C-alpha positions as CSV (number, residue, x, y, z in Angstrom):
1,X,-0.9,-26.7,-13.0
2,X,-4.0,-28.8,-13.1
3,X,-4.1,-32.3,-11.7
4,X,-7.2,-34.3,-10.7
5,X,-9.6,-31.3,-11.1
6,X,-7.4,-29.2,-8.8
7,X,-5.7,-26.1,-10.2
8,X,-2.7,-25.0,-8.2
9,X,-1.5,-21.4,-8.7
10,X,1.9,-20.7,-7.1
11,X,3.3,-17.3,-6.3
12,X,6.9,-17.5,-7.4
13,X,8.7,-14.1,-7.3
14,X,11.5,-14.7,-4.8
15,X,13.5,-11.6,-5.6
16,X,10.8,-9.4,-3.9
17,X,9.3,-12.0,-1.5
18,X,6.2,-12.4,-3.7
19,X,5.4,-8.7,-3.3
20,X,2.3,-7.4,-5.2
21,X,4.1,-6.0,-8.1
22,X,2.2,-5.0,-11.3
23,X,3.6,-8.2,-12.9
24,X,2.6,-10.5,-10.1
25,X,-0.9,-9.1,-9.8
26,X,-1.4,-9.2,-13.6
27,X,-0.2,-12.8,-13.9
28,X,-2.1,-14.0,-10.9
29,X,-5.3,-12.5,-12.2
30,X,-4.7,-14.2,-15.6
31,X,-4.2,-17.6,-13.9
32,X,-7.3,-17.2,-11.8
33,X,-9.3,-16.4,-14.9
34,X,-7.8,-19.5,-16.7
35,X,-8.9,-21.7,-13.7
36,X,-12.3,-20.1,-13.7
37,X,-12.9,-20.9,-17.4
38,X,-11.5,-24.4,-17.2
39,X,-14.4,-26.9,-17.0
40,X,-12.0,-29.6,-15.7
41,X,-11.2,-27.5,-12.6
42,X,-13.4,-27.8,-9.4
43,X,-11.1,-26.3,-6.8
44,X,-8.3,-23.7,-6.9
45,X,-5.3,-23.6,-4.5
46,X,-3.3,-20.4,-4.0
47,X,0.2,-21.0,-2.5
48,X,3.7,-19.8,-2.7
49,X,7.2,-21.1,-3.4
50,X,9.6,-20.5,-0.5
51,X,8.7,-19.4,3.0
52,X,7.0,-16.1,2.2
53,X,3.4,-16.3,0.9
54,X,3.3,-12.6,0.1
55,X,5.1,-9.6,1.5
56,X,2.5,-7.0,0.6
57,X,2.8,-4.1,-1.8
58,X,6.0,-3.8,-3.9
59,X,7.5,-0.8,-2.1
60,X,10.1,-0.3,-4.8
61,X,7.3,0.4,-7.2
62,X,5.1,2.2,-4.7
63,X,7.9,4.6,-3.7
64,X,8.5,5.9,-7.2
65,X,5.1,5.6,-9.0
66,X,1.5,6.7,-8.3
67,X,-0.3,4.0,-6.4
68,X,-3.9,4.6,-7.7
69,X,-3.5,2.0,-10.5
70,X,-1.9,-0.5,-8.2
71,X,-4.5,-0.1,-5.5
72,X,-7.3,-0.5,-8.0
73,X,-5.7,-3.7,-9.3
74,X,-5.6,-5.1,-5.8
75,X,-9.3,-4.4,-5.3
76,X,-10.0,-6.1,-8.6
77,X,-7.8,-9.1,-7.6
78,X,-9.9,-9.5,-4.4
79,X,-13.1,-9.3,-6.4
80,X,-11.7,-11.9,-8.9
81,X,-11.1,-14.4,-6.1
82,X,-14.5,-13.8,-4.6
83,X,-16.4,-14.1,-8.0
84,X,-14.4,-17.1,-9.2
85,X,-16.9,-19.9,-9.7
86,X,-14.9,-22.4,-7.7
87,X,-13.7,-22.6,-4.1
88,X,-10.3,-20.9,-3.6
89,X,-8.1,-22.4,-0.9
90,X,-5.2,-20.3,0.3
91,X,-2.3,-22.2,1.8
92,X,0.1,-20.2,4.0
93,X,3.2,-21.9,5.1
94,X,5.3,-18.9,6.0
95,X,4.9,-15.2,6.2
96,X,1.9,-13.1,4.9
97,X,2.1,-9.4,5.3
98,X,0.0,-6.3,4.6
99,X,-1.5,-6.5,1.1
100,X,-0.8,-10.3,1.0
101,X,-3.4,-10.7,3.7
102,X,-6.0,-9.3,1.3
103,X,-5.5,-12.4,-0.9
104,X,-5.8,-14.6,2.2
105,X,-9.0,-12.8,3.3
106,X,-10.6,-13.0,-0.1
107,X,-10.1,-16.8,-0.3
108,X,-12.9,-19.1,0.7
109,X,-10.9,-21.4,2.9
110,X,-7.5,-20.8,4.4
111,X,-5.1,-23.4,5.7
112,X,-2.0,-22.3,7.5
113,X,1.0,-23.8,9.3
114,X,0.7,-23.1,13.1
115,X,3.9,-21.2,12.9
116,X,3.1,-19.2,9.8
117,X,3.1,-15.5,10.6
118,X,0.8,-12.6,9.6
119,X,1.0,-8.9,10.2
120,X,-0.8,-5.7,9.0
121,X,2.3,-3.6,8.9
122,X,1.0,-0.6,7.0
123,X,0.7,1.6,10.1
124,X,4.5,1.4,10.5
125,X,5.0,3.2,7.2
126,X,2.3,5.9,7.6
127,X,-0.2,3.9,5.6
128,X,-3.4,2.0,6.4
129,X,-4.7,-1.3,5.2
130,X,-7.1,0.6,2.9
131,X,-8.1,-1.5,-0.1
132,X,-7.5,-4.8,1.7
133,X,-9.9,-3.7,4.5
134,X,-12.6,-4.6,2.0
135,X,-12.1,-8.3,2.8
136,X,-9.8,-8.3,5.8
137,X,-11.9,-6.4,8.3
138,X,-15.1,-8.4,7.8
139,X,-13.2,-11.7,8.4
140,X,-11.6,-10.5,11.6
141,X,-13.4,-10.0,14.9
142,X,-13.6,-6.3,15.7
143,X,-11.1,-6.4,18.6
144,X,-8.7,-8.5,16.6
145,X,-8.9,-6.1,13.7
146,X,-8.2,-3.1,15.9
147,X,-5.1,-4.7,17.5
148,X,-3.7,-6.1,14.3
149,X,-4.2,-2.9,12.2
150,X,-3.2,-0.4,14.9
151,X,-0.4,-2.4,16.4
152,X,1.1,-3.9,13.3
153,X,1.9,-6.8,15.5
154,X,2.9,-10.3,14.2
155,X,0.5,-13.1,14.9
156,X,0.7,-16.8,14.2
157,X,-1.3,-19.2,12.1
158,X,-2.8,-20.6,15.3
159,X,-3.8,-17.1,16.5
160,X,-5.2,-16.2,13.1
161,X,-7.8,-19.0,13.5
162,X,-9.1,-17.4,16.7
163,X,-9.1,-14.0,15.1
164,X,-11.2,-15.2,12.1
165,X,-8.6,-14.9,9.3
166,X,-7.6,-18.5,9.0
167,X,-9.9,-21.5,8.7
168,X,-7.6,-24.1,10.2
169,X,-3.9,-24.2,11.4
170,X,-1.9,-27.4,11.6
171,X,1.7,-28.3,12.4
172,X,3.9,-27.3,9.5
173,X,4.8,-31.0,8.7
174,X,1.1,-31.8,8.4
175,X,0.2,-28.9,6.1
176,X,0.5,-30.8,2.8
177,X,-1.6,-33.7,4.0
178,X,-4.3,-31.3,5.4
179,X,-4.4,-29.5,2.0
180,X,-4.8,-32.7,0.1
181,X,-7.5,-34.0,2.4
182,X,-9.5,-30.7,2.3
183,X,-9.3,-30.3,-1.5
184,X,-10.4,-33.9,-1.9
185,X,-13.5,-33.2,0.2
186,X,-14.3,-30.0,-1.7
187,X,-13.9,-31.7,-5.0
188,X,-16.8,-34.1,-4.1
189,X,-19.1,-31.2,-4.6
190,X,-20.9,-30.8,-8.0
191,X,-19.7,-27.8,-10.0
192,X,-23.1,-26.1,-9.9
193,X,-23.4,-26.6,-6.2
194,X,-20.0,-25.2,-5.5
195,X,-20.6,-22.2,-7.7
196,X,-24.0,-21.2,-6.4
197,X,-23.0,-21.8,-2.8
198,X,-19.9,-19.6,-3.2
199,X,-22.1,-16.9,-4.6
200,X,-24.2,-16.9,-1.3
201,X,-21.1,-16.8,0.8
202,X,-19.4,-14.0,-1.1
203,X,-22.4,-11.8,-1.5
204,X,-21.8,-9.4,1.4
205,X,-18.1,-9.0,0.6
206,X,-18.8,-8.2,-3.0
207,X,-21.4,-5.7,-2.0
208,X,-18.8,-4.0,0.2
209,X,-16.2,-4.0,-2.6
210,X,-18.7,-2.5,-5.1
211,X,-19.9,0.2,-2.6
212,X,-16.5,1.3,-1.2
213,X,-13.8,0.1,-3.6
214,X,-13.2,3.4,-5.4
215,X,-13.2,5.4,-2.1
216,X,-10.5,3.2,-0.6
217,X,-8.5,3.3,-3.8
218,X,-8.4,7.0,-3.5
219,X,-7.4,6.8,0.2
220,X,-4.7,4.3,-0.6
221,X,-3.3,6.4,-3.4
222,X,-3.3,9.5,-1.2
223,X,-1.5,7.8,1.7
224,X,1.2,6.2,-0.6
225,X,1.7,9.5,-2.2
226,X,2.2,11.4,1.1
227,X,5.6,12.8,2.1
228,X,5.4,10.8,5.4
229,X,4.8,7.5,3.7
230,X,7.4,8.0,0.9
231,X,10.0,8.9,3.5
232,X,9.2,5.8,5.5
233,X,9.2,3.5,2.5
234,X,12.5,4.8,1.3
235,X,14.0,4.4,4.7
236,X,12.7,0.8,4.8
237,X,14.1,0.0,1.4
238,X,17.5,1.5,2.4
239,X,17.7,-0.8,5.4
240,X,17.0,-3.8,3.3
241,X,19.9,-3.1,0.9
């Protein structure tokens, strides 16, 4: 929806906890493109319905189909967020996991509830945060990245600020006010100023994506297609049923 020059895109796929299914990635990319082309929009907010921002890859799809296409779509999604000519604000009220953190990292500004939770859980399934490393690793400090990616540990919105992933964390009951205030401030910028400033800020990440994107798509597809990962994903899915 678009109100007062603010476009809000809401992830709303509760049946799989907003996992990055082909459908969700396709529709999200379409909505981002629509916001990019709308001259009435100055700021874009990405948020979710429910308590889960994004649970990462759709393991039901990944356990049964080759992952190359899906991995490339996630690279493209990150690039779309970075090249969108308007500031993108991610709002994380609940849980963000694995691939969902790539959306967070690609966003320009991130507001989170202090008790929101984050985790790079790929290592638990014989995987690695391959394609999302394009944006996630440059955002995190080196020590934070090593602990988060190797340990797969859960960290809070408050901790995510110190680690470099989140811009600001506030108490959950103050999150909506904080989002409204931030977006109001951003919307005072002129469209050209916002667009050109964002280009400066995103340049290094875009260079990284263009240089290493295909290499990491291949790595992701290889890992998802391995016997070890397929066994771990099927075991995880059977525990959820």
